Backbone as CSV, one residue per row, in Angstrom:
resi,resn,N_x,N_y,N_z,CA_x,CA_y,CA_z,C_x,C_y,C_z
1,UNK,19.583,-2.047,-11.546,18.567,-2.958,-12.034,19.177,-4.004,-12.953
2,UNK,20.038,-3.578,-13.862,20.628,-4.535,-14.789,21.521,-5.524,-14.050
3,UNK,22.260,-5.020,-13.064,23.124,-5.922,-12.305,22.283,-6.959,-11.575
4,UNK,21.178,-6.508,-10.978,20.305,-7.439,-10.274,19.703,-8.440,-11.249
5,UNK,19.373,-8.003,-12.454,18.785,-8.895,-13.442,19.750,-10.004,-13.831
6,UNK,21.004,-9.671,-14.062,21.994,-10.669,-14.420,22.217,-11.639,-13.267
7,UNK,22.248,-11.095,-12.044,22.456,-11.940,-10.870,21.303,-12.926,-10.712
8,UNK,20.079,-12.463,-10.920,18.912,-13.324,-10.772,18.932,-14.455,-11.785
9,UNK,19.307,-14.145,-13.015,19.367,-15.185,-14.034,20.426,-16.228,-13.700
10,UNK,21.573,-15.749,-13.214,22.674,-16.666,-12.927,22.413,-17.502,-11.684
11,UNK,21.958,-16.853,-10.617,21.838,-17.524,-9.337,20.524,-18.290,-9.162
12,UNK,19.502,-17.931,-9.915,18.207,-18.574,-9.727,17.689,-19.239,-11.003
13,UNK,17.411,-18.463,-12.029,16.733,-19.007,-13.195,17.567,-20.025,-13.960
14,UNK,18.892,-19.944,-13.854,19.735,-20.934,-14.506,20.069,-22.104,-13.592
15,UNK,19.521,-22.066,-12.379,19.676,-23.180,-11.456,18.515,-24.153,-11.697
16,UNK,18.810,-25.297,-12.305,17.750,-26.214,-12.739,16.902,-26.708,-11.579
17,UNK,17.543,-27.057,-10.466,16.795,-27.578,-9.322,15.828,-26.538,-8.783
18,UNK,16.301,-25.292,-8.620,15.428,-24.223,-8.117,14.306,-23.937,-9.104
19,UNK,14.654,-23.852,-10.387,13.676,-23.476,-11.408,12.551,-24.510,-11.507
20,UNK,12.907,-25.790,-11.523,11.892,-26.837,-11.654,11.007,-26.907,-10.414
21,UNK,11.601,-26.624,-9.256,10.823,-26.697,-8.024,9.865,-25.526,-7.888
22,UNK,10.253,-24.372,-8.395,9.503,-23.137,-8.154,8.510,-22.805,-9.254
23,UNK,8.890,-23.026,-10.512,8.105,-22.548,-11.653,7.512,-23.712,-12.433
24,UNK,6.208,-23.716,-12.582,5.525,-24.761,-13.335,5.934,-24.706,-14.814
25,UNK,6.179,-25.872,-15.395,6.589,-25.969,-16.804,7.808,-25.092,-17.094
26,UNK,8.733,-25.089,-16.148,9.883,-24.187,-16.261,10.750,-24.476,-17.465
27,UNK,10.697,-25.721,-17.992,11.539,-26.045,-19.137,11.196,-25.216,-20.366
28,UNK,9.975,-24.678,-20.405,9.587,-23.847,-21.550,10.309,-22.507,-21.558
29,UNK,10.921,-22.149,-20.424,11.594,-20.857,-20.329,13.119,-20.974,-20.357
30,UNK,13.643,-22.197,-20.417,15.080,-22.403,-20.298,15.853,-21.607,-21.337
31,UNK,15.387,-21.632,-22.575,16.090,-20.948,-23.662,15.551,-19.551,-23.933
32,UNK,14.613,-19.109,-23.096,14.043,-17.774,-23.287,13.636,-17.218,-21.923
33,UNK,14.642,-16.990,-21.077,14.353,-16.517,-19.724,13.696,-15.141,-19.738
34,UNK,13.956,-14.352,-20.785,13.353,-13.029,-20.846,11.830,-13.100,-20.983
35,UNK,11.318,-14.254,-21.401,9.869,-14.426,-21.511,9.205,-14.310,-20.145
36,UNK,9.975,-14.607,-19.087,9.427,-14.504,-17.738,9.197,-13.068,-17.312
37,UNK,9.745,-12.111,-18.043,9.585,-10.710,-17.654,8.123,-10.285,-17.631
38,UNK,7.303,-10.905,-18.462,5.881,-10.536,-18.477,5.172,-10.979,-17.192
39,UNK,5.845,-11.798,-16.380,5.247,-12.279,-15.133,5.836,-11.594,-13.902
40,UNK,6.501,-10.469,-14.117,7.066,-9.707,-13.012,6.026,-8.760,-12.411
41,UNK,6.117,-8.565,-11.103,5.338,-7.538,-10.404,6.348,-6.518,-9.896
42,UNK,6.309,-5.319,-10.464,7.334,-4.319,-10.176,6.661,-2.994,-9.830
43,UNK,7.111,-2.357,-8.757,6.523,-1.070,-8.408,7.038,-0.541,-7.081
44,UNK,6.392,0.540,-6.627,6.789,1.243,-5.407,5.635,1.254,-4.416
45,UNK,5.959,1.238,-3.126,4.972,1.491,-2.083,5.107,2.934,-1.610
46,UNK,3.972,3.606,-1.447,3.998,4.939,-0.855,2.877,5.045,0.179
47,UNK,3.187,5.343,1.440,4.552,5.592,1.935,5.374,4.309,1.908
48,UNK,6.691,4.432,1.759,7.537,3.240,1.666,7.531,2.445,2.960
49,UNK,7.719,1.143,2.848,7.699,0.271,4.016,9.063,0.212,4.699
50,UNK,10.093,0.784,4.074,11.409,0.855,4.690,11.849,2.317,4.722
51,UNK,13.127,2.550,4.916,13.597,3.912,5.147,13.970,4.655,3.871
52,UNK,13.662,4.076,2.730,13.907,4.770,1.475,12.862,4.299,0.460
53,UNK,12.605,5.140,-0.551,11.685,4.736,-1.601,12.435,3.766,-2.511
54,UNK,12.039,2.517,-2.493,12.778,1.495,-3.224,11.847,0.759,-4.178
55,UNK,12.429,0.236,-5.221,11.674,-0.491,-6.239,11.524,-1.946,-5.824
56,UNK,10.289,-2.391,-5.678,10.019,-3.797,-5.386,9.980,-4.562,-6.704
57,UNK,10.702,-5.673,-6.750,10.897,-6.410,-7.995,10.642,-7.877,-7.711
58,UNK,9.466,-8.375,-8.088,9.045,-9.726,-7.710,8.663,-10.552,-8.929
59,UNK,9.155,-11.784,-8.967,8.759,-12.726,-9.998,7.751,-13.692,-9.392
60,UNK,6.582,-13.791,-9.990,5.613,-14.784,-9.544,6.176,-16.181,-9.812
61,UNK,5.696,-17.211,-9.075,4.542,-17.211,-8.182,4.863,-16.626,-6.814
62,UNK,3.802,-16.170,-6.142,3.927,-15.682,-4.779,3.921,-16.862,-3.809
63,UNK,4.363,-16.625,-2.581,4.208,-17.653,-1.560,2.717,-17.789,-1.249
64,UNK,2.283,-18.926,-0.689,0.859,-19.073,-0.343,0.344,-17.950,0.552
65,UNK,1.159,-17.511,1.526,0.728,-16.431,2.412,0.483,-15.149,1.634
66,UNK,1.400,-14.806,0.739,1.255,-13.570,-0.017,0.138,-13.680,-1.059
67,UNK,-0.078,-14.866,-1.603,-1.195,-15.015,-2.547,-2.524,-14.882,-1.810
68,UNK,-2.599,-15.399,-0.567,-3.806,-15.215,0.242,-4.053,-13.729,0.469
69,UNK,-2.975,-12.984,0.759,-3.113,-11.539,0.935,-3.569,-10.889,-0.357
70,UNK,-3.049,-11.363,-1.474,-3.416,-10.810,-2.788,-4.914,-10.980,-3.056
71,UNK,-5.424,-12.191,-2.908,-6.829,-12.438,-3.257,-7.777,-11.744,-2.288
72,UNK,-7.267,-11.321,-1.119,-8.087,-10.584,-0.162,-7.843,-9.084,-0.224
73,UNK,-7.123,-8.637,-1.271,-6.913,-7.214,-1.475,-5.955,-6.568,-0.501
74,UNK,-5.067,-7.372,0.119,-4.141,-6.854,1.121,-2.711,-6.766,0.593
75,UNK,-2.533,-7.063,-0.676,-1.209,-6.997,-1.291,-1.336,-6.131,-2.546
76,UNK,-0.307,-5.321,-2.829,-0.375,-4.363,-3.945,-1.606,-3.463,-3.780
77,UNK,-1.765,-2.934,-2.581,-2.969,-2.200,-2.188,-3.203,-0.974,-3.068
78,UNK,-4.408,-0.812,-3.608,-4.716,0.386,-4.402,-4.495,1.656,-3.584
79,UNK,-3.871,2.640,-4.178,-3.591,3.888,-3.497,-2.289,3.883,-2.737
80,UNK,-1.709,2.690,-2.572,-0.408,2.600,-1.899,0.652,2.010,-2.817
81,UNK,0.280,1.012,-3.607,1.240,0.397,-4.527,1.148,1.069,-5.891
82,UNK,2.284,1.477,-6.401,2.343,2.189,-7.677,3.175,1.384,-8.670
83,UNK,2.491,0.691,-9.601,3.217,-0.127,-10.577,4.214,0.709,-11.372
84,UNK,5.302,0.074,-11.777,6.310,0.804,-12.544,5.733,1.292,-13.865
85,UNK,4.726,0.584,-14.378,4.090,1.025,-15.613,3.464,2.407,-15.441
86,UNK,2.890,2.651,-14.258,2.311,3.967,-13.964,3.409,5.016,-13.834
87,UNK,4.455,4.685,-13.066,5.546,5.638,-12.855,6.182,6.038,-14.181
88,UNK,6.351,5.091,-15.070,6.971,5.391,-16.368,6.094,6.329,-17.204
89,UNK,4.783,6.088,-17.188,3.887,6.955,-17.959,3.887,8.383,-17.412
90,UNK,3.952,8.502,-16.079,4.035,9.831,-15.468,5.338,10.512,-15.884
91,UNK,6.445,9.786,-15.826,7.737,10.359,-16.183,7.811,10.701,-17.665
92,UNK,7.142,9.900,-18.497,7.153,10.170,-19.937,6.493,11.508,-20.271
93,UNK,5.597,11.983,-19.399,4.966,13.287,-19.628,5.999,14.412,-19.551
94,UNK,7.076,14.160,-18.782,8.124,15.172,-18.600,7.500,16.507,-18.185
95,UNK,6.592,16.400,-17.208,5.807,17.558,-16.800,6.138,17.933,-15.361
96,UNK,6.656,19.117,-15.161,7.004,19.558,-13.824,5.745,19.776,-12.998
97,UNK,5.782,19.278,-11.759,4.636,19.430,-10.869,5.170,19.617,-9.451
98,UNK,4.905,20.776,-8.873,5.456,21.105,-7.558,4.650,20.429,-6.448
99,UNK,5.339,19.688,-5.614,4.725,19.054,-4.452,5.598,19.356,-3.235
100,UNK,5.062,19.085,-2.056,5.837,19.199,-0.833,5.540,17.995,0.053
101,UNK,6.103,17.980,1.235,5.954,16.827,2.120,4.503,16.581,2.532
102,UNK,3.669,17.595,2.408,2.284,17.459,2.847,1.287,17.284,1.702
103,UNK,1.780,17.182,0.486,0.879,17.001,-0.652,0.263,15.604,-0.609
104,UNK,-1.069,15.477,-0.543,-1.701,14.152,-0.491,-1.444,13.382,-1.778
105,UNK,-1.236,12.091,-1.645,-0.985,11.266,-2.821,-2.196,11.292,-3.756
106,UNK,-3.396,11.417,-3.179,-4.615,11.460,-4.001,-4.595,12.679,-4.921
107,UNK,-4.040,13.783,-4.435,-3.958,14.998,-5.238,-2.994,14.803,-6.418
108,UNK,-1.895,14.121,-6.151,-0.917,13.860,-7.212,-1.515,12.944,-8.270
109,UNK,-2.185,11.890,-7.821,-2.814,10.946,-8.750,-3.864,11.659,-9.600
110,UNK,-4.673,12.521,-8.968,-5.709,13.257,-9.705,-5.092,14.206,-10.728
111,UNK,-3.986,14.832,-10.366,-3.314,15.752,-11.294,-2.905,15.028,-12.564
112,UNK,-2.256,13.873,-12.419,-1.776,13.162,-13.608,-2.905,12.455,-14.355
113,UNK,-3.987,12.135,-13.656,-5.142,11.600,-14.367,-5.700,12.663,-15.307
114,UNK,-5.668,13.903,-14.857,-6.106,15.004,-15.708,-5.214,15.203,-16.919
115,UNK,-4.011,14.640,-16.869,-3.085,14.721,-17.999,-3.081,13.439,-18.833
116,UNK,-4.023,12.529,-18.506,-4.175,11.334,-19.330,-3.578,10.062,-18.775
117,UNK,-3.011,10.102,-17.569,-2.428,8.891,-16.974,-3.327,8.456,-15.810
118,UNK,-4.105,7.404,-16.040,-5.132,6.959,-15.094,-4.559,5.882,-14.170
119,UNK,-4.292,6.268,-12.933,-3.717,5.321,-11.975,-4.618,4.111,-11.769
120,UNK,-5.907,4.341,-11.552,-6.825,3.236,-11.247,-6.842,2.194,-12.358
121,UNK,-6.877,2.645,-13.604,-6.921,1.716,-14.730,-5.623,0.925,-14.838
122,UNK,-4.491,1.600,-14.657,-3.193,0.925,-14.770,-3.008,-0.054,-13.616
123,UNK,-3.378,0.366,-12.415,-3.247,-0.516,-11.252,-4.083,-1.773,-11.434
124,UNK,-5.335,-1.628,-11.885,-6.207,-2.799,-12.067,-5.642,-3.741,-13.114
125,UNK,-5.158,-3.192,-14.219,-4.590,-4.027,-15.278,-3.398,-4.833,-14.744
126,UNK,-2.524,-4.173,-13.977,-1.347,-4.843,-13.429,-1.759,-5.864,-12.365
127,UNK,-2.688,-5.471,-11.504,-3.135,-6.354,-10.424,-3.715,-7.649,-10.988
128,UNK,-4.549,-7.541,-12.004,-5.138,-8.729,-12.626,-4.057,-9.603,-13.251
129,UNK,-3.073,-8.979,-13.864,-1.988,-9.734,-14.510,-1.165,-10.497,-13.483
130,UNK,-0.913,-9.886,-12.322,-0.136,-10.569,-11.291,-0.817,-11.884,-10.875
131,UNK,-2.146,-11.824,-10.687,-2.872,-13.024,-10.277,-2.834,-14.112,-11.339
132,UNK,-2.991,-13.725,-12.597,-2.940,-14.708,-13.689,-1.556,-15.330,-13.803
133,UNK,-0.525,-14.521,-13.589,0.841,-15.042,-13.641,1.079,-16.046,-12.519
134,UNK,0.590,-15.724,-11.329,0.732,-16.651,-10.206,0.066,-17.985,-10.523
135,UNK,-1.152,-17.937,-11.032,-1.879,-19.164,-11.332,-1.168,-19.976,-12.413
136,UNK,-0.557,-19.291,-13.363,0.142,-19.982,-14.455,1.429,-20.649,-13.984
137,UNK,2.180,-19.972,-13.109,3.521,-20.437,-12.752,3.582,-21.205,-11.432
138,UNK,2.550,-21.091,-10.595,2.602,-21.698,-9.268,2.829,-23.203,-9.343
139,UNK,3.822,-23.668,-8.590,4.226,-25.072,-8.669,4.356,-25.691,-7.281
140,UNK,3.573,-25.190,-6.320,3.680,-25.691,-4.957,3.134,-27.117,-4.845
141,UNK,3.751,-27.899,-3.975,3.366,-29.289,-3.739,2.943,-29.417,-2.279
142,UNK,1.761,-29.947,-2.046,1.256,-30.074,-0.677,2.186,-30.913,0.194
143,UNK,2.996,-31.784,-0.429,3.929,-32.608,0.348,5.015,-31.770,1.013
144,UNK,5.184,-30.541,0.555,6.216,-29.670,1.123,5.721,-28.872,2.321
145,UNK,4.472,-29.078,2.716,3.884,-28.285,3.797,3.408,-29.180,4.931
146,UNK,3.515,-28.667,6.150,3.033,-29.387,7.331,1.608,-29.001,7.694
147,UNK,1.227,-27.740,7.346,-0.089,-27.236,7.754,-0.794,-26.560,6.586
148,UNK,-2.115,-26.495,6.700,-2.919,-25.635,5.850,-3.648,-24.672,6.781
149,UNK,-3.567,-23.375,6.479,-4.174,-22.355,7.329,-5.468,-21.880,6.668
150,UNK,-6.556,-21.932,7.405,-7.874,-21.587,6.884,-8.286,-20.218,7.398
151,UNK,-8.571,-19.305,6.460,-9.037,-17.951,6.764,-8.103,-17.222,7.719
152,UNK,-6.829,-17.578,7.654,-5.809,-16.917,8.485,-6.146,-16.983,9.968
153,UNK,-6.883,-18.043,10.372,-7.320,-18.145,11.769,-6.903,-19.455,12.427
154,UNK,-6.931,-20.544,11.659,-6.696,-21.844,12.277,-5.868,-22.725,11.344
155,UNK,-4.890,-23.427,11.924,-4.014,-24.301,11.145,-4.430,-25.754,11.323
156,UNK,-4.532,-26.469,10.199,-4.849,-27.885,10.216,-3.619,-28.676,9.786
157,UNK,-3.418,-29.819,10.408,-2.279,-30.667,10.089,-2.536,-31.346,8.740
158,UNK,-1.581,-31.225,7.825,-1.721,-31.843,6.502,-1.330,-33.314,6.591
159,UNK,-2.206,-34.073,7.175,-2.002,-35.513,7.275,-3.118,-36.183,6.490
160,UNK,-3.229,-37.470,6.583,-4.304,-38.189,5.895,-5.105,-38.967,6.932
161,UNK,-6.268,-38.490,7.379,-6.954,-37.289,6.879,-6.417,-36.018,7.535
162,UNK,-6.822,-34.863,6.980,-6.438,-33.579,7.543,-7.076,-33.428,8.925
163,UNK,-6.283,-33.083,9.918,-6.792,-33.013,11.282,-6.341,-31.727,11.963
164,UNK,-7.040,-31.381,13.033,-6.595,-30.287,13.886,-5.480,-30.796,14.783
165,UNK,-4.368,-30.083,14.890,-3.300,-30.524,15.795,-3.747,-30.421,17.237
166,UNK,-3.129,-31.227,18.087,-3.501,-31.210,19.508,-3.290,-29.825,20.109
167,UNK,-2.182,-29.207,19.752,-1.912,-27.840,20.215,-1.871,-26.930,18.991
168,UNK,-2.751,-25.948,18.960,-2.818,-25.054,17.806,-1.542,-24.224,17.705
169,UNK,-0.852,-24.260,16.564,0.405,-23.511,16.433,0.168,-22.008,16.329
170,UNK,1.182,-21.261,16.663,1.153,-19.811,16.528,1.304,-19.482,15.044
171,UNK,0.259,-18.907,14.447,0.276,-18.673,13.006,1.370,-17.692,12.608
172,UNK,1.596,-16.669,13.434,2.652,-15.691,13.133,4.018,-16.359,13.183
173,UNK,4.199,-17.272,14.130,5.465,-17.993,14.242,5.676,-18.891,13.026
174,UNK,4.607,-19.517,12.541,4.705,-20.343,11.333,5.120,-19.493,10.134
175,UNK,4.508,-18.336,10.024,4.838,-17.433,8.920,6.298,-17.006,8.983
176,UNK,6.769,-16.656,10.169,8.159,-16.227,10.331,9.128,-17.367,10.038
177,UNK,8.747,-18.582,10.411,9.599,-19.736,10.131,9.712,-19.969,8.628
178,UNK,8.571,-19.863,7.927,8.590,-19.998,6.469,9.464,-18.922,5.840
179,UNK,9.326,-17.706,6.326,10.099,-16.585,5.785,11.601,-16.834,5.924
180,UNK,11.998,-17.316,7.097,13.415,-17.597,7.348,13.920,-18.706,6.429
181,UNK,13.106,-19.731,6.240,13.517,-20.858,5.412,13.600,-20.494,3.931
182,UNK,12.764,-19.552,3.501,12.690,-19.216,2.087,13.620,-18.084,1.682
183,UNK,13.921,-17.171,2.597,14.679,-15.986,2.204,16.090,-16.378,1.774
184,UNK,16.590,-15.673,0.774,17.908,-15.981,0.229,18.947,-14.924,0.562
185,UNK,18.504,-13.700,0.924,19.475,-12.635,1.118,20.214,-12.825,2.439
186,UNK,21.452,-12.319,2.482,22.219,-12.365,3.704,22.922,-13.691,3.957
187,UNK,22.737,-14.662,3.048,23.423,-15.939,3.260,24.904,-15.812,2.920
188,UNK,25.770,-16.521,3.680,25.405,-17.425,4.777,24.960,-16.650,6.014
189,UNK,24.025,-17.228,6.750,23.495,-16.556,7.919,24.558,-16.390,9.000
190,UNK,24.387,-15.355,9.792,25.174,-15.225,11.006,24.558,-16.141,12.061
191,UNK,25.121,-16.144,13.252,24.599,-16.994,14.319,23.148,-16.646,14.604
192,UNK,22.322,-17.667,14.760,20.903,-17.448,15.018,20.104,-17.200,13.752
193,UNK,20.672,-17.554,12.584,19.996,-17.411,11.290,19.621,-15.971,10.980
194,UNK,20.441,-15.031,11.418,20.213,-13.639,11.092,20.942,-13.304,9.794
195,UNK,20.281,-12.635,8.839,20.956,-12.304,7.580,22.080,-11.309,7.797
196,UNK,23.137,-11.437,7.007,24.291,-10.560,7.135,24.137,-9.285,6.311
197,UNK,23.172,-9.258,5.408,23.065,-8.150,4.464,22.608,-6.847,5.112
198,UNK,22.832,-5.757,4.409,22.374,-4.436,4.834,22.077,-3.640,3.570
199,UNK,21.685,-2.389,3.715,21.429,-1.568,2.544,22.422,-0.417,2.496
200,UNK,22.592,0.125,1.306,23.528,1.222,1.098,22.859,2.516,1.519
201,UNK,23.419,3.177,2.528,22.727,4.283,3.185,23.045,5.652,2.605
202,UNK,23.900,5.723,1.580,24.333,7.025,1.078,23.649,7.347,-0.256
203,UNK,23.216,8.587,-0.450,22.540,8.952,-1.699,23.504,8.921,-2.885
204,UNK,22.954,8.631,-4.050,23.759,8.583,-5.265,24.092,9.990,-5.736
205,UNK,25.326,10.169,-6.189,25.732,11.443,-6.774,25.577,11.339,-8.293
206,UNK,24.687,12.167,-8.837,24.413,12.096,-10.262,25.502,12.821,-11.059
207,UNK,25.753,12.364,-12.300,26.708,13.050,-13.163,26.278,14.503,-13.405
208,UNK,27.224,15.331,-13.783,26.966,16.767,-13.942,25.904,17.049,-14.994
209,UNK,25.768,16.175,-16.008,24.811,16.442,-17.078,23.409,15.914,-16.764
210,UNK,23.214,15.355,-15.575,21.889,14.870,-15.179,21.268,15.916,-14.249
211,UNK,20.150,16.453,-14.665,19.496,17.477,-13.862,18.282,16.917,-13.143
212,UNK,17.865,17.588,-12.093,16.661,17.180,-11.355,15.809,18.408,-11.115
213,UNK,14.506,18.171,-10.807,13.594,19.281,-10.559,13.661,19.644,-9.074
């Protein structure tokens, strides 16, 4: 986490062109980048969306597509997304609790709620904060977009005036194109704009003095 934090500050937040383009009033954070930490969305998905339980670490603002998902309750889904604030409070209890592969997540959440850690309250507090952070930092310019998508069903050409294109574009293809243009990992791309990156597939070996349940 610390290594990623230093890399993010060096490669992104200290890059003036990126910072001014992405973050509204970014000059207020130049000398206090740690102030942006209050605008982070950090947590886990369960079940995980990839092949390992990994920590999602996102700095607002979200992309327009993801913000649309957020306001429609399709992002950071209750019962699936677990903010790091919740995980930390559970761990702070230092309370052993036996589970197995078939233990329902609802049962685990109810157990810790009985010990004073309320998932629903923590999730709502974090969810509301994510939206406020997005609204505060969002710096998108309509000049940077070719289309506006209405209700995730139809794309309109961002011209003057706004019009329906002669041939309706494939919305999924538009989303994938945006994703490719915006993603930073794996650069430089291999042939066909495929990212070169991968994940580390081997489990960590803990020091002898670190115990687990």
